[in-house]
C-alpha positions, 0 to 999 in steps of 0.5 A, a space after each residue: 487484489 485481483 478478482 478472484 483472488 482471497 484477500 489483498 496483495 498490498 504488495 501490488 496495491 499502491 497510494 499514487 499521485 492523481 497525474 494528467 494520465 489518471 485523472 481520467 480514471 480517477 474522474 471516472 471512478 463511482 459509488 454503489 447504488 445507495 451510497 451517492 450521499 456520503 461522499 463527494 463525486 472525485 471531481 467535486 473532491 479535486 475542485 475542492 483540493 486545486 482551492 485548498 492546497 493542504 489537500 492531498 488527492 491520491 488515486 488507489 491503485 492495484 497495478 496499474 488499474 486506478 480502483 479507488 480514490 482518498 483525499 487527506 490533509 490538515 486543515 491550514 488553520 487547524 491542527 488535526 490530520 483528516 483523512 477527508 475521503 476514502 472511496 472504492 470503485 463500486 466495480 471493486 467493492 467487496 473485494 478487500 480494497 477499502 480495508 487494504 487501502 485505509 490500512 495504507 493511508 494510515 500508515 501513510 498519514 502516521 509517517 507523513 504527519 507525525 501526528 499522534 491522531 487522525 481524524 475523518 467523519 461520516 454520516 450515521 447510516 453509512 454504517 459498512 464505513 462505521 464498522 470498517 473505521 471502527 474495526 480500526 479503532 477509530 472512535 466517537 469524539 462526540 463532535 459533528 462536523 459542519 456537514 453534521 458529519 459525527 467526527 471519529 478519531 485514531 490514537 496511534 499505538 505505541 
C-alpha cells in the first residue's frame, strides 16, 4: 500500500528472502514506541534462524521497499507450523500492511507446509496484534509457550 492510499495493493506486496542486499533495511526495522517488549529485534531473530535452520526469516516488501519482517517454520522436534514473528516497521504501521502480509503469509504457510493448522504466540497485553489474529480466525489453545506467551491456533477451513 502506498502512503496516502486506500487499502493495501496485494499485487505490489512480496515476501522475499533476507539477502545481503536487503539485510541493512531488515536490520533497520523498528516497532512503534510501546511495542518493544512484544517482539525480538530483527537482529535477534536472524541470529536465532542461523542457529535453527528450520526457521525461515523473510523480508516483507512493497515494491522494492522493505516495510516489515516475518519468520516462520516448524520446530525440528515438533509437528506444529509456527508464524513465529511478524513485524511491520513503525513508519508503515496503520496503513494495512499487517493485515495484508498476514494474509499472504498464511496462504504461503498452508501451501508450503500442507498443514492443517498454524500456530503463533503473543503476550496478553498485545491487544492490537490479538485483534488482528482473531479477525483471521486464530483462537487461544489455552497453552503458554516457554516465554509465557499465549498460544493461538488457526485451522485451515475446507
